[in-house]
mmCIF entry with sequence, helices, sheets and N, C-alpha, C, O atoms, coordinates in Angstrom:
data_MODEL
# 
_entry.id   MODEL 
# 
_entity.id                         1 
_entity.type                       polymer 
_entity.pdbx_number_of_molecules   1 
# 
_entity_poly.entity_id                      1 
_entity_poly.type                           'polypeptide(L)' 
_entity_poly.nstd_linkage                   no 
_entity_poly.nstd_monomer                   no 
_entity_poly.pdbx_seq_one_letter_code       MLMGVVLMLQPHWGEGLRYGFFATAFFTVLHIVTSHMQLEKR 
_entity_poly.pdbx_seq_one_letter_code_can   MLMGVVLMLQPHWGEGLRYGFFATAFFTVLHIVTSHMQLEKR 
_entity_poly.pdbx_strand_id                 A 
# 
loop_
_entity_poly_seq.entity_id 
_entity_poly_seq.num 
_entity_poly_seq.mon_id 
_entity_poly_seq.hetero 
1 1  MET n 
1 2  LEU n 
1 3  MET n 
1 4  GLY n 
1 5  VAL n 
1 6  VAL n 
1 7  LEU n 
1 8  MET n 
1 9  LEU n 
1 10 GLN n 
1 11 PRO n 
1 12 HIS n 
1 13 TRP n 
1 14 GLY n 
1 15 GLU n 
1 16 GLY n 
1 17 LEU n 
1 18 ARG n 
1 19 TYR n 
1 20 GLY n 
1 21 PHE n 
1 22 PHE n 
1 23 ALA n 
1 24 THR n 
1 25 ALA n 
1 26 PHE n 
1 27 PHE n 
1 28 THR n 
1 29 VAL n 
1 30 LEU n 
1 31 HIS n 
1 32 ILE n 
1 33 VAL n 
1 34 THR n 
1 35 SER n 
1 36 HIS n 
1 37 MET n 
1 38 GLN n 
1 39 LEU n 
1 40 GLU n 
1 41 LYS n 
1 42 ARG n 
# 
_struct_asym.id          A 
_struct_asym.entity_id   1 
# 
loop_
_struct_conf.conf_type_id 
_struct_conf.id 
_struct_conf.pdbx_PDB_helix_id 
_struct_conf.beg_label_comp_id 
_struct_conf.beg_label_asym_id 
_struct_conf.beg_label_seq_id 
_struct_conf.pdbx_beg_PDB_ins_code 
_struct_conf.end_label_comp_id 
_struct_conf.end_label_asym_id 
_struct_conf.end_label_seq_id 
_struct_conf.pdbx_end_PDB_ins_code 
_struct_conf.beg_auth_comp_id 
_struct_conf.beg_auth_asym_id 
_struct_conf.beg_auth_seq_id 
_struct_conf.end_auth_comp_id 
_struct_conf.end_auth_asym_id 
_struct_conf.end_auth_seq_id 
_struct_conf.pdbx_PDB_helix_class 
_struct_conf.details 
_struct_conf.pdbx_PDB_helix_length 
HELX_P HELX_P1 AA1 LEU A 2  ? LEU A 9  ? LEU A 2  LEU A 9  1 ? 8  
HELX_P HELX_P2 AA2 GLY A 16 ? SER A 35 ? GLY A 16 SER A 35 1 ? 20 
# 
_struct_conf_type.id          HELX_P 
_struct_conf_type.criteria    ? 
_struct_conf_type.reference   ? 
# 
loop_
_atom_site.group_PDB 
_atom_site.id 
_atom_site.type_symbol 
_atom_site.label_atom_id 
_atom_site.label_alt_id 
_atom_site.label_comp_id 
_atom_site.label_asym_id 
_atom_site.label_entity_id 
_atom_site.label_seq_id 
_atom_site.pdbx_PDB_ins_code 
_atom_site.Cartn_x 
_atom_site.Cartn_y 
_atom_site.Cartn_z 
_atom_site.occupancy 
_atom_site.B_iso_or_equiv 
_atom_site.pdbx_formal_charge 
_atom_site.auth_seq_id 
_atom_site.auth_comp_id 
_atom_site.auth_asym_id 
_atom_site.auth_atom_id 
_atom_site.pdbx_PDB_model_num 
ATOM 1   N N  . MET A 1 1  ? 0.836   -1.184  0.000   1.00 0.00 ? 1  MET A N  1 
ATOM 2   C CA . MET A 1 1  ? 0.000   0.000   0.000   1.00 0.00 ? 1  MET A CA 1 
ATOM 3   C C  . MET A 1 1  ? 0.879   1.245   0.000   1.00 0.00 ? 1  MET A C  1 
ATOM 4   O O  . MET A 1 1  ? 0.553   2.249   -0.633  1.00 0.00 ? 1  MET A O  1 
ATOM 5   N N  . LEU A 1 2  ? 1.966   1.168   0.699   1.00 0.00 ? 2  LEU A N  1 
ATOM 6   C CA . LEU A 1 2  ? 2.877   2.315   0.754   1.00 0.00 ? 2  LEU A CA 1 
ATOM 7   C C  . LEU A 1 2  ? 3.443   2.631   -0.628  1.00 0.00 ? 2  LEU A C  1 
ATOM 8   O O  . LEU A 1 2  ? 3.598   3.798   -0.987  1.00 0.00 ? 2  LEU A O  1 
ATOM 9   N N  . MET A 1 3  ? 3.750   1.592   -1.400  1.00 0.00 ? 3  MET A N  1 
ATOM 10  C CA . MET A 1 3  ? 4.272   1.831   -2.749  1.00 0.00 ? 3  MET A CA 1 
ATOM 11  C C  . MET A 1 3  ? 3.240   2.517   -3.636  1.00 0.00 ? 3  MET A C  1 
ATOM 12  O O  . MET A 1 3  ? 3.604   3.315   -4.500  1.00 0.00 ? 3  MET A O  1 
ATOM 13  N N  . GLY A 1 4  ? 1.968   2.223   -3.437  1.00 0.00 ? 4  GLY A N  1 
ATOM 14  C CA . GLY A 1 4  ? 0.910   2.906   -4.182  1.00 0.00 ? 4  GLY A CA 1 
ATOM 15  C C  . GLY A 1 4  ? 0.874   4.382   -3.863  1.00 0.00 ? 4  GLY A C  1 
ATOM 16  O O  . GLY A 1 4  ? 0.706   5.209   -4.758  1.00 0.00 ? 4  GLY A O  1 
ATOM 17  N N  . VAL A 1 5  ? 1.030   4.719   -2.601  1.00 0.00 ? 5  VAL A N  1 
ATOM 18  C CA . VAL A 1 5  ? 1.048   6.126   -2.200  1.00 0.00 ? 5  VAL A CA 1 
ATOM 19  C C  . VAL A 1 5  ? 2.283   6.823   -2.759  1.00 0.00 ? 5  VAL A C  1 
ATOM 20  O O  . VAL A 1 5  ? 2.204   7.964   -3.215  1.00 0.00 ? 5  VAL A O  1 
ATOM 21  N N  . VAL A 1 6  ? 3.421   6.137   -2.722  1.00 0.00 ? 6  VAL A N  1 
ATOM 22  C CA . VAL A 1 6  ? 4.649   6.714   -3.275  1.00 0.00 ? 6  VAL A CA 1 
ATOM 23  C C  . VAL A 1 6  ? 4.488   6.957   -4.769  1.00 0.00 ? 6  VAL A C  1 
ATOM 24  O O  . VAL A 1 6  ? 4.920   7.993   -5.275  1.00 0.00 ? 6  VAL A O  1 
ATOM 25  N N  . LEU A 1 7  ? 3.875   6.018   -5.480  1.00 0.00 ? 7  LEU A N  1 
ATOM 26  C CA . LEU A 1 7  ? 3.643   6.201   -6.913  1.00 0.00 ? 7  LEU A CA 1 
ATOM 27  C C  . LEU A 1 7  ? 2.746   7.412   -7.184  1.00 0.00 ? 7  LEU A C  1 
ATOM 28  O O  . LEU A 1 7  ? 2.968   8.148   -8.145  1.00 0.00 ? 7  LEU A O  1 
ATOM 29  N N  . MET A 1 8  ? 1.742   7.613   -6.342  1.00 0.00 ? 8  MET A N  1 
ATOM 30  C CA . MET A 1 8  ? 0.841   8.750   -6.545  1.00 0.00 ? 8  MET A CA 1 
ATOM 31  C C  . MET A 1 8  ? 1.540   10.079  -6.309  1.00 0.00 ? 8  MET A C  1 
ATOM 32  O O  . MET A 1 8  ? 1.225   11.068  -6.970  1.00 0.00 ? 8  MET A O  1 
ATOM 33  N N  . LEU A 1 9  ? 2.481   10.116  -5.380  1.00 0.00 ? 9  LEU A N  1 
ATOM 34  C CA . LEU A 1 9  ? 3.095   11.385  -4.995  1.00 0.00 ? 9  LEU A CA 1 
ATOM 35  C C  . LEU A 1 9  ? 4.350   11.749  -5.770  1.00 0.00 ? 9  LEU A C  1 
ATOM 36  O O  . LEU A 1 9  ? 4.799   12.893  -5.707  1.00 0.00 ? 9  LEU A O  1 
ATOM 37  N N  . GLN A 1 10 ? 4.927   10.800  -6.500  1.00 0.00 ? 10 GLN A N  1 
ATOM 38  C CA . GLN A 1 10 ? 6.172   11.098  -7.205  1.00 0.00 ? 10 GLN A CA 1 
ATOM 39  C C  . GLN A 1 10 ? 5.876   11.942  -8.453  1.00 0.00 ? 10 GLN A C  1 
ATOM 40  O O  . GLN A 1 10 ? 4.868   11.717  -9.122  1.00 0.00 ? 10 GLN A O  1 
ATOM 41  N N  . PRO A 1 11 ? 6.734   12.897  -8.767  1.00 0.00 ? 11 PRO A N  1 
ATOM 42  C CA . PRO A 1 11 ? 6.467   13.815  -9.881  1.00 0.00 ? 11 PRO A CA 1 
ATOM 43  C C  . PRO A 1 11 ? 7.083   13.393  -11.220 1.00 0.00 ? 11 PRO A C  1 
ATOM 44  O O  . PRO A 1 11 ? 6.872   14.076  -12.222 1.00 0.00 ? 11 PRO A O  1 
ATOM 45  N N  . HIS A 1 12 ? 7.835   12.293  -11.269 1.00 0.00 ? 12 HIS A N  1 
ATOM 46  C CA . HIS A 1 12 ? 8.626   11.979  -12.457 1.00 0.00 ? 12 HIS A CA 1 
ATOM 47  C C  . HIS A 1 12 ? 7.901   11.149  -13.498 1.00 0.00 ? 12 HIS A C  1 
ATOM 48  O O  . HIS A 1 12 ? 8.306   11.142  -14.661 1.00 0.00 ? 12 HIS A O  1 
ATOM 49  N N  . TRP A 1 13 ? 6.858   10.459  -13.123 1.00 0.00 ? 13 TRP A N  1 
ATOM 50  C CA . TRP A 1 13 ? 6.170   9.561   -14.040 1.00 0.00 ? 13 TRP A CA 1 
ATOM 51  C C  . TRP A 1 13 ? 4.696   9.942   -14.064 1.00 0.00 ? 13 TRP A C  1 
ATOM 52  O O  . TRP A 1 13 ? 4.013   9.851   -13.044 1.00 0.00 ? 13 TRP A O  1 
ATOM 53  N N  . GLY A 1 14 ? 4.211   10.362  -15.205 1.00 0.00 ? 14 GLY A N  1 
ATOM 54  C CA . GLY A 1 14 ? 2.845   10.860  -15.320 1.00 0.00 ? 14 GLY A CA 1 
ATOM 55  C C  . GLY A 1 14 ? 1.771   9.824   -15.016 1.00 0.00 ? 14 GLY A C  1 
ATOM 56  O O  . GLY A 1 14 ? 0.717   10.166  -14.480 1.00 0.00 ? 14 GLY A O  1 
ATOM 57  N N  . GLU A 1 15 ? 2.026   8.567   -15.349 1.00 0.00 ? 15 GLU A N  1 
ATOM 58  C CA . GLU A 1 15 ? 1.045   7.503   -15.099 1.00 0.00 ? 15 GLU A CA 1 
ATOM 59  C C  . GLU A 1 15 ? 1.096   6.996   -13.662 1.00 0.00 ? 15 GLU A C  1 
ATOM 60  O O  . GLU A 1 15 ? 0.300   6.135   -13.287 1.00 0.00 ? 15 GLU A O  1 
ATOM 61  N N  . GLY A 1 16 ? 2.003   7.507   -12.863 1.00 0.00 ? 16 GLY A N  1 
ATOM 62  C CA . GLY A 1 16 ? 2.136   7.049   -11.482 1.00 0.00 ? 16 GLY A CA 1 
ATOM 63  C C  . GLY A 1 16 ? 0.893   7.292   -10.661 1.00 0.00 ? 16 GLY A C  1 
ATOM 64  O O  . GLY A 1 16 ? 0.566   6.496   -9.781  1.00 0.00 ? 16 GLY A O  1 
ATOM 65  N N  . LEU A 1 17 ? 0.193   8.382   -10.934 1.00 0.00 ? 17 LEU A N  1 
ATOM 66  C CA . LEU A 1 17 ? -1.029  8.678   -10.181 1.00 0.00 ? 17 LEU A CA 1 
ATOM 67  C C  . LEU A 1 17 ? -2.078  7.606   -10.440 1.00 0.00 ? 17 LEU A C  1 
ATOM 68  O O  . LEU A 1 17 ? -2.744  7.151   -9.510  1.00 0.00 ? 17 LEU A O  1 
ATOM 69  N N  . ARG A 1 18 ? -2.228  7.204   -11.684 1.00 0.00 ? 18 ARG A N  1 
ATOM 70  C CA . ARG A 1 18 ? -3.220  6.185   -12.035 1.00 0.00 ? 18 ARG A CA 1 
ATOM 71  C C  . ARG A 1 18 ? -2.871  4.833   -11.412 1.00 0.00 ? 18 ARG A C  1 
ATOM 72  O O  . ARG A 1 18 ? -3.709  4.211   -10.758 1.00 0.00 ? 18 ARG A O  1 
ATOM 73  N N  . TYR A 1 19 ? -1.635  4.383   -11.616 1.00 0.00 ? 19 TYR A N  1 
ATOM 74  C CA . TYR A 1 19 ? -1.229  3.080   -11.079 1.00 0.00 ? 19 TYR A CA 1 
ATOM 75  C C  . TYR A 1 19 ? -1.195  3.101   -9.554  1.00 0.00 ? 19 TYR A C  1 
ATOM 76  O O  . TYR A 1 19 ? -1.571  2.120   -8.912  1.00 0.00 ? 19 TYR A O  1 
ATOM 77  N N  . GLY A 1 20 ? -0.754  4.192   -8.980  1.00 0.00 ? 20 GLY A N  1 
ATOM 78  C CA . GLY A 1 20 ? -0.724  4.296   -7.524  1.00 0.00 ? 20 GLY A CA 1 
ATOM 79  C C  . GLY A 1 20 ? -2.107  4.271   -6.918  1.00 0.00 ? 20 GLY A C  1 
ATOM 80  O O  . GLY A 1 20 ? -2.322  3.668   -5.866  1.00 0.00 ? 20 GLY A O  1 
ATOM 81  N N  . PHE A 1 21 ? -3.059  4.933   -7.585  1.00 0.00 ? 21 PHE A N  1 
ATOM 82  C CA . PHE A 1 21 ? -4.431  4.937   -7.083  1.00 0.00 ? 21 PHE A CA 1 
ATOM 83  C C  . PHE A 1 21 ? -5.008  3.527   -7.072  1.00 0.00 ? 21 PHE A C  1 
ATOM 84  O O  . PHE A 1 21 ? -5.591  3.098   -6.076  1.00 0.00 ? 21 PHE A O  1 
ATOM 85  N N  . PHE A 1 22 ? -4.845  2.803   -8.186  1.00 0.00 ? 22 PHE A N  1 
ATOM 86  C CA . PHE A 1 22 ? -5.402  1.450   -8.245  1.00 0.00 ? 22 PHE A CA 1 
ATOM 87  C C  . PHE A 1 22 ? -4.679  0.497   -7.310  1.00 0.00 ? 22 PHE A C  1 
ATOM 88  O O  . PHE A 1 22 ? -5.307  -0.394  -6.739  1.00 0.00 ? 22 PHE A O  1 
ATOM 89  N N  . ALA A 1 23 ? -3.382  0.662   -7.142  1.00 0.00 ? 23 ALA A N  1 
ATOM 90  C CA . ALA A 1 23 ? -2.649  -0.190  -6.207  1.00 0.00 ? 23 ALA A CA 1 
ATOM 91  C C  . ALA A 1 23 ? -3.121  0.065   -4.777  1.00 0.00 ? 23 ALA A C  1 
ATOM 92  O O  . ALA A 1 23 ? -3.330  -0.878  -4.013  1.00 0.00 ? 23 ALA A O  1 
ATOM 93  N N  . THR A 1 24 ? -3.286  1.326   -4.416  1.00 0.00 ? 24 THR A N  1 
ATOM 94  C CA . THR A 1 24 ? -3.747  1.658   -3.069  1.00 0.00 ? 24 THR A CA 1 
ATOM 95  C C  . THR A 1 24 ? -5.173  1.168   -2.841  1.00 0.00 ? 24 THR A C  1 
ATOM 96  O O  . THR A 1 24 ? -5.479  0.643   -1.771  1.00 0.00 ? 24 THR A O  1 
ATOM 97  N N  . ALA A 1 25 ? -6.045  1.330   -3.830  1.00 0.00 ? 25 ALA A N  1 
ATOM 98  C CA . ALA A 1 25 ? -7.425  0.851   -3.708  1.00 0.00 ? 25 ALA A CA 1 
ATOM 99  C C  . ALA A 1 25 ? -7.458  -0.668  -3.567  1.00 0.00 ? 25 ALA A C  1 
ATOM 100 O O  . ALA A 1 25 ? -8.207  -1.201  -2.749  1.00 0.00 ? 25 ALA A O  1 
ATOM 101 N N  . PHE A 1 26 ? -6.642  -1.371  -4.368  1.00 0.00 ? 26 PHE A N  1 
ATOM 102 C CA . PHE A 1 26 ? -6.600  -2.833  -4.297  1.00 0.00 ? 26 PHE A CA 1 
ATOM 103 C C  . PHE A 1 26 ? -6.154  -3.309  -2.924  1.00 0.00 ? 26 PHE A C  1 
ATOM 104 O O  . PHE A 1 26 ? -6.782  -4.193  -2.340  1.00 0.00 ? 26 PHE A O  1 
ATOM 105 N N  . PHE A 1 27 ? -5.079  -2.733  -2.402  1.00 0.00 ? 27 PHE A N  1 
ATOM 106 C CA . PHE A 1 27 ? -4.578  -3.174  -1.105  1.00 0.00 ? 27 PHE A CA 1 
ATOM 107 C C  . PHE A 1 27 ? -5.499  -2.763  0.036   1.00 0.00 ? 27 PHE A C  1 
ATOM 108 O O  . PHE A 1 27 ? -5.537  -3.439  1.064   1.00 0.00 ? 27 PHE A O  1 
ATOM 109 N N  . THR A 1 28 ? -6.241  -1.673  -0.119  1.00 0.00 ? 28 THR A N  1 
ATOM 110 C CA . THR A 1 28 ? -7.226  -1.293  0.895   1.00 0.00 ? 28 THR A CA 1 
ATOM 111 C C  . THR A 1 28 ? -8.348  -2.320  0.953   1.00 0.00 ? 28 THR A C  1 
ATOM 112 O O  . THR A 1 28 ? -8.738  -2.758  2.035   1.00 0.00 ? 28 THR A O  1 
ATOM 113 N N  . VAL A 1 29 ? -8.870  -2.705  -0.215  1.00 0.00 ? 29 VAL A N  1 
ATOM 114 C CA . VAL A 1 29 ? -9.922  -3.722  -0.264  1.00 0.00 ? 29 VAL A CA 1 
ATOM 115 C C  . VAL A 1 29 ? -9.396  -5.056  0.250   1.00 0.00 ? 29 VAL A C  1 
ATOM 116 O O  . VAL A 1 29 ? -10.093 -5.751  0.988   1.00 0.00 ? 29 VAL A O  1 
ATOM 117 N N  . LEU A 1 30 ? -8.177  -5.421  -0.131  1.00 0.00 ? 30 LEU A N  1 
ATOM 118 C CA . LEU A 1 30 ? -7.574  -6.662  0.350   1.00 0.00 ? 30 LEU A CA 1 
ATOM 119 C C  . LEU A 1 30 ? -7.438  -6.653  1.872   1.00 0.00 ? 30 LEU A C  1 
ATOM 120 O O  . LEU A 1 30 ? -7.684  -7.669  2.521   1.00 0.00 ? 30 LEU A O  1 
ATOM 121 N N  . HIS A 1 31 ? -7.054  -5.531  2.433   1.00 0.00 ? 31 HIS A N  1 
ATOM 122 C CA . HIS A 1 31 ? -6.919  -5.420  3.887   1.00 0.00 ? 31 HIS A CA 1 
ATOM 123 C C  . HIS A 1 31 ? -8.270  -5.569  4.577   1.00 0.00 ? 31 HIS A C  1 
ATOM 124 O O  . HIS A 1 31 ? -8.367  -6.240  5.604   1.00 0.00 ? 31 HIS A O  1 
ATOM 125 N N  . ILE A 1 32 ? -9.304  -4.956  4.029   1.00 0.00 ? 32 ILE A N  1 
ATOM 126 C CA . ILE A 1 32 ? -10.637 -5.055  4.619   1.00 0.00 ? 32 ILE A CA 1 
ATOM 127 C C  . ILE A 1 32 ? -11.131 -6.496  4.573   1.00 0.00 ? 32 ILE A C  1 
ATOM 128 O O  . ILE A 1 32 ? -11.661 -7.005  5.560   1.00 0.00 ? 32 ILE A O  1 
ATOM 129 N N  . VAL A 1 33 ? -10.960 -7.153  3.429   1.00 0.00 ? 33 VAL A N  1 
ATOM 130 C CA . VAL A 1 33 ? -11.434 -8.526  3.283   1.00 0.00 ? 33 VAL A CA 1 
ATOM 131 C C  . VAL A 1 33 ? -10.683 -9.465  4.220   1.00 0.00 ? 33 VAL A C  1 
ATOM 132 O O  . VAL A 1 33 ? -11.302 -10.277 4.907   1.00 0.00 ? 33 VAL A O  1 
ATOM 133 N N  . THR A 1 34 ? -9.366  -9.365  4.254   1.00 0.00 ? 34 THR A N  1 
ATOM 134 C CA . THR A 1 34 ? -8.604  -10.286 5.091   1.00 0.00 ? 34 THR A CA 1 
ATOM 135 C C  . THR A 1 34 ? -8.796  -10.016 6.580   1.00 0.00 ? 34 THR A C  1 
ATOM 136 O O  . THR A 1 34 ? -8.677  -10.938 7.387   1.00 0.00 ? 34 THR A O  1 
ATOM 137 N N  . SER A 1 35 ? -9.086  -8.793  6.958   1.00 0.00 ? 35 SER A N  1 
ATOM 138 C CA . SER A 1 35 ? -9.292  -8.519  8.376   1.00 0.00 ? 35 SER A CA 1 
ATOM 139 C C  . SER A 1 35 ? -10.649 -9.009  8.859   1.00 0.00 ? 35 SER A C  1 
ATOM 140 O O  . SER A 1 35 ? -10.852 -9.174  10.062  1.00 0.00 ? 35 SER A O  1 
ATOM 141 N N  . HIS A 1 36 ? -11.585 -9.245  7.939   1.00 0.00 ? 36 HIS A N  1 
ATOM 142 C CA . HIS A 1 36 ? -12.896 -9.748  8.333   1.00 0.00 ? 36 HIS A CA 1 
ATOM 143 C C  . HIS A 1 36 ? -13.026 -11.256 8.168   1.00 0.00 ? 36 HIS A C  1 
ATOM 144 O O  . HIS A 1 36 ? -14.081 -11.819 8.461   1.00 0.00 ? 36 HIS A O  1 
ATOM 145 N N  . MET A 1 37 ? -11.990 -11.905 7.711   1.00 0.00 ? 37 MET A N  1 
ATOM 146 C CA . MET A 1 37 ? -12.043 -13.364 7.570   1.00 0.00 ? 37 MET A CA 1 
ATOM 147 C C  . MET A 1 37 ? -11.944 -14.013 8.935   1.00 0.00 ? 37 MET A C  1 
ATOM 148 O O  . MET A 1 37 ? -11.210 -13.552 9.810   1.00 0.00 ? 37 MET A O  1 
ATOM 149 N N  . GLN A 1 38 ? -12.682 -15.072 9.099   1.00 0.00 ? 38 GLN A N  1 
ATOM 150 C CA . GLN A 1 38 ? -12.646 -15.796 10.360  1.00 0.00 ? 38 GLN A CA 1 
ATOM 151 C C  . GLN A 1 38 ? -11.516 -16.806 10.308  1.00 0.00 ? 38 GLN A C  1 
ATOM 152 O O  . GLN A 1 38 ? -11.390 -17.554 9.338   1.00 0.00 ? 38 GLN A O  1 
ATOM 153 N N  . LEU A 1 39 ? -10.703 -16.832 11.334  1.00 0.00 ? 39 LEU A N  1 
ATOM 154 C CA . LEU A 1 39 ? -9.617  -17.796 11.404  1.00 0.00 ? 39 LEU A CA 1 
ATOM 155 C C  . LEU A 1 39 ? -10.126 -19.097 11.994  1.00 0.00 ? 39 LEU A C  1 
ATOM 156 O O  . LEU A 1 39 ? -11.022 -19.111 12.838  1.00 0.00 ? 39 LEU A O  1 
ATOM 157 N N  . GLU A 1 40 ? -9.534  -20.195 11.529  1.00 0.00 ? 40 GLU A N  1 
ATOM 158 C CA . GLU A 1 40 ? -9.918  -21.516 12.069  1.00 0.00 ? 40 GLU A CA 1 
ATOM 159 C C  . GLU A 1 40 ? -9.502  -21.611 13.533  1.00 0.00 ? 40 GLU A C  1 
ATOM 160 O O  . GLU A 1 40 ? -8.443  -21.127 13.933  1.00 0.00 ? 40 GLU A O  1 
ATOM 161 N N  . LYS A 1 41 ? -10.356 -22.240 14.308  1.00 0.00 ? 41 LYS A N  1 
ATOM 162 C CA . LYS A 1 41 ? -9.997  -22.520 15.692  1.00 0.00 ? 41 LYS A CA 1 
ATOM 163 C C  . LYS A 1 41 ? -9.395  -23.910 15.730  1.00 0.00 ? 41 LYS A C  1 
ATOM 164 O O  . LYS A 1 41 ? -10.002 -24.866 15.247  1.00 0.00 ? 41 LYS A O  1 
ATOM 165 N N  . ARG A 1 42 ? -8.236  -24.026 16.287  1.00 0.00 ? 42 ARG A N  1 
ATOM 166 C CA . ARG A 1 42 ? -7.560  -25.330 16.345  1.00 0.00 ? 42 ARG A CA 1 
ATOM 167 C C  . ARG A 1 42 ? -7.625  -25.896 17.720  1.00 0.00 ? 42 ARG A C  1 
ATOM 168 O O  . ARG A 1 42 ? -7.110  -26.988 17.963  1.00 0.00 ? 42 ARG A O  1 
# 
């Protein structure tokens, strides 16, 4: 997720904002889904 934010904020690559936004959105959704998963009780 941090790399997505870095891509959005860097000034050298014009497409960085687009790729950084989607990377950050993907990892945010992934974090929400994995944090709500129930772990097996052993």
